[in-house]
N, C-alpha and C positions, 0 to 999 in steps of 0.2 A: 504494500500500500504506500503510495506516495504521500508524504506528509504535506499538508496544505501550508501555504504561506500565511504567517500570522498577520502580516501587514495588509494582505488582501482581506483577511478576516475582519480587521479593523475597518477597512474601506466598506465592506458589506454592511457592517453595523451602522456606519455613517449613512449608507444608502437608505436603510430602514428609517433611521431617525430623522433624516432630512425630509422625508415624505410626511411622517406623522407630525413633525414639528409645524407643518403648515396650519395646524389648529391655531397657532398664535397669530395667524394673519386673518383670523375670523373677522376682525373689526372692519376689514376692507369690504366685506360683503354687507355689513350692517345697513349703510345708507341706501345702496341700490335696492336691497330687499324691501326696506321700509317704503321706499318711493313706489316700487312696483306693486307691492301687495297692500299698501295702506295699513301696515301693522305698526303698532307703537314699539318704541325702543325695547321695552321689557320683553315683548313677544319674541323679538329677534335674539335678544341676549340670552334668553332661557336656553336656546339650542346649545350655545357655547357652555353654559353652566352645567347642563346635563352631560355634555361630552366630557368635561373635566371630572365630574362626579363619577362617571362610569370608567374613566381612566383609572381612578384610584381604586374603585371597586374591583374591576377586572384584574388589575395588577395584583391585588391582594388575593383574590379567589383563584386566579390561574397560576400563581407562582409555583405551586407544587406540580401542576401539569407541565409547565415549562421545564422544570428540573427532570421530570420523569421521561418526557418525550423528546427532549433535546430542542435546540434552538431552531433547527430547520423547520420542523413540523409547526412549532408555535409561530414562527415568523410568516409561514405560508398562510396560516389561519389569520394572522394579523393583516396580511396583505389583502386577503379576501374580504374580511370584515370592513377594513378601512376603505378599500376600493368600492365595494358595494354601497357602503354608507355614504360616500361622497357622490357616487352616481345617482343613488336613490334620492339624495337631496335635490338633484336636478328635477327628478320626477315630482317630488313634493312641491317644488316651485311651479311646475307646469300645472299641477292639480290644485294649486293654491291652498295647500293643506298644511297648517301649522303642526298638527299632530304627526303627520308623515315626516316633516322636517325634524321634529324632535326625535322620532324613532330612528330615522336613517342617520342623521348627523350626530345626534346625541347618544342614542343607545348603541347602534351598530358601530358607528365611527368611534365612539368613546371606548368600546371594548377592543376595537382594533388598535387604538392608541395605547391602552394599558398593556395589552399582550405584546405589542410591537416594541414598547419601551423597555420591558424587562428581558425579552428574549435574547437580544445579543449581548446585553451588559454582563450577565454572570459568566457567559462564555469567554468574553474578553479578559475578565479577571484571571481565568484559568490559562489563557494563552500567553499572558504577560505577567508571570510571577515576579519578574524583575522590575516591572514598571506598571504596577496596578493602577495607580492614580492616572497616569498619562493615558493609558489605554481606554479606561472608561470615560475619561475627560474628552477624548477624541469623539466618541460616539455621541455623548450627551451634548457636546459642542454643536454637532450637526443639528440637534433639536433646537438649540438656542438660535443658530444662524438662519434656520429655515424661513422665518418670517421675512427676513431681508430678501430672500429669493422669491418666495411665493407671493408676497404682498404686491409688488409691482406687476407680477405675472397675472394675478387675478384681476387687477385693475384693467390691464390691457385687454384681457380676454373678455371681460364683461362688456367693454365698449365694442368689441368686435362681434361676439356671438351671443351676448345676453347672459343672464345669470344661470339659467338652466343649462345652456350650452357649456358654460364655464365648468359647472359641476361635472358634466358628462366627460369632458375632455380631461380635466384634472384627475377625476376618479380613475380613468383608464391609465393615465400616466403614473399615478401613485401605485396602482396595482402592478404594472409592468416592472417599475424600478424596485419595488419591495419584493416582488416574487423572484426577480433575478438575483437580488441580494441574498434572499433567504436560501436559495439553492446552494450557495457556497458555505453558509454557516454550519459549523460542526464543533462539537466539543473535542479538545485534544485528549489523547489517551492519558490514563491516570498518572503515569510517572513522567509526563511531559516536562521537559525543561528546554529553553532555547539553547542552541549549540554553544554560542559564545559564553553564555551565562554558565552553562554546565562546565565548560573549560575553566572558567575563572574559579568555580567552586572547587574543582579538582586541584587547581594550583593554590588553593587556599586564599585567593584574593577576595572572594565574595563568600558570604554565608547566606544560606536560605533563611529568610526571616521566618521564624516559627510563628504560626498564628496562635493567638491567645487561647482559643478553644476550637473544638470541632463539633459544632452543635447543629442539630436539625431545627426546623422551624419551631416545633412544639417545645423544645428545651429553651430556645433563644427567647421566646416570649415570656419565659418565667424569670428572666434576669433583669435587674435594674438597668443594665447597659442598653437594653432594647428600648426602654422608655426614655432613657436619656437621649438616644439618637432621634427618637420620634419627636420629642419636645424641641430639640435643636433645629430639626428640619422644619417643623411646624412654625416656629417663630421666625426663622430666616425667610421662609416663603411668604408668610403673612405680611411681613414688613416689606419684602421685595415687591409683592403684588401691589401693595398699597402705593409704593413709590411709582410703579409702572402706571397704576390707575390715575394718580393725581399729578404726575409729572407736568403734563401740559398746563392745567390750570394753575399749578403751583408756580411754574416759571413765569406765567403771566401775572400772577398775584404778587409774588415776592420781588421779581425783577422788572415787571412791567414790559416784557418783550412781546412782540406780536404773536398771533396764533401760528403764523407760518413758521417763524423762527422756532417757536416751541415745538412744532411738529417735527422740524429737522432734528432738534435735540433729542426728541423721543426716538427717532429713527436710529440715531447714533447709540442710544441706550441699548438697543437690540444687539448692536455689534459688540459692545462691551460685555453684555450678558453672555454672548457666545464665546468671546475671547477669554473671559474670566473662567469659564468652565475648563478650558485646556490649561490655562496658566496656573490656576490654583491647584488643580488636580495633579499637575506635573510637579509643582512645588511640594505637594504633600508627600511625594515619594522620598523627598530629602528631609523635610522638616518633621515628618510623621503627621498622620491625620489628626490626632488629638490637639496638637499644637496649632495646626492651621485653623481649626474651629475656634480656639481661644482667640487667635488673631482676628478672625471674622467678627466676633462679637465685641471684643474690646474696642476695635477701630470703629465699628458701626454705632456703638453707644455715643461716641464723640461725634461722628458724622451726622447722625440724626438730630443730635442735640444742637449742633452748630448750624445746620442748613437754614433754618428760618431767619437767622440773623446775618446771613452772608448777603451782601448787596453787590459784590463784584461778580460780574457775569462769568468770567473765566473760572474763578475759584469755585463758584457755585456748581458749574458744570463738572469740574474735576471731581468734586466731592460726590456729585450725583453719579458719575460714571464709575467711580470707585465702588459705590454702593452696589451698582449693577454687577460689577465683577464678583463681588462677594455673594450676590444672589445666585448667579450662575455657578460659581465655585462650590456653593453649599450643596447644590444638586449633584455636581459631578464628583465630589469627593466621598459622597455617602457609600456607593457600592464598594469602594476600596476599604473604607472604614469598617463596613460590615464584614468584609473578608478578613481583615486584621483581627477582629475581636470574636467572630463566630466561625471562621474558617469557610471553605468553599463547598461544604457538604450540601447545603440547600440555600445557597446564596440568593438565587433568583426568588425563591419563596419568601425569604426574610426581607429582601429588597421590596418585594411587592407589598408586604405588610407595612413596611415603613413609609411607602409612598401614600398610604392612606392619610398621612400628615399633610401631603400636598393637596389631596382632595378636600380635606377638612379646611385647610388654609384658603383654598379657592372659594369656599362657601362663606367662611367666617371673616376673612380679611376685608373684603369690600364692605361687609356689614359694619365692622368696627369703624372703618373710615367714615362711612356716612353718618353713623351715630355720633362720633366725636365731632365731625364737621357740623352737624346740626346743633350739638350742644355748645360748641365754642364759636361757631360762625366763621372759622377760617381753616384753610388747609394746613397752615404752618403749625397750628396748635396740635394737630394730629401727630405731628412728628415727635413731639415730646412724649406722647403716650407710647409711641413705638420705641423710643430710646429706652423707656422703662422696661418694655418687653425684652430688649436686648440685655438688660442687666440680669434678668432671670436666665436667659440663654447662656450668658457668660458664667453664671454660678454653676449651671448644669454642666457646661463644658469642663470646668475645673473639677467638679465632682466625678466626671467620667475619668479624668486622668488619675485621680486618687483611687477610684475603683479598679482601674486597669492595673495600677502599680501594686495594689494589695493582692490582686489575683496572681500577678507575676511572682510576688514574694512567696505566696502559698505554694505555687507550682515549684519554685526553686527549692523551697523547704522540703517538699515531698520528694523531689528528685534526689535530694541528699539521702 
């Protein structure tokens, strides 16, 4: 059997993620659909919320399935669900049916999203024992960058072939790209090590980092570390989504810049969100995952606290983009962190369960913002509340380090 190329494996993972990441370009559809259907904003936004909710749900419920049947089968299922979900959305528009749109885009598309998101990630962790963070960062970066590619594409297509036509064409494109990517995906054999890495181990230059534990999903959920990771992801995503949601009005309110300039800044945020995924995840291979999360939260406490009082446009944007890199980096470093503390036995399943934090944040985040905004009357006040959230996340990230150290001590003690 010829061993597959792990870099092509990473590319296939990116192929899957770039397609499902198009969900982040949903806002481009909103106005055209509203105009054509005479639906109000909430009607259209619900489709997106359902999709994100089912992303979290399917990632959690299908994690064990992904581990059992391997990445190829799961990614093919994801390609089918996401492709049909997108094309079905075109049908929903033709039939002018909200419920069909919610079913196709929200339920089917959302399930395709969740399964597609976790399928390649746990596989990459196994192919890159030497660079876990970087490998998962690559795939999850594809997800972050996707809206930069699909946003303009959707806009051009809607003008050319209408909304329904756009859904039909893109559904077919997503299916083909995801299906082709899925065919290459495969788990490495159990003892797999990259050749150069193996050589360095033999020469004694490198050591295989031993994972803290080798747990299945059912054992992992019983540890405090699991909940620590969940809370950290939940807070990072809630605050990140908040910033994405209010960036445009915030820029206009605090700095008084025009709506167009604000829109350009928001576009750039997507790029930093994508780049942060690769940058932080790669850094985490050197600094270790626990340290990277401590950096995320310590710096964001300061960033969120300072943002409302910054009046210098450049400084404001630098802080804003920095926050976006942490938002993306938080997503990208989680799979590797899971591998470090629970091992790769059922990594996909554990990752799926932890992603419910993302679904929860997607539902709760926007609610918190609108509640605080209504209570305080300004977007800038909401940022102080989020700075407070980061204080909690920071404490949890420190507790994680203490917990991991104590387990290592016990292990060391038993080994003697």
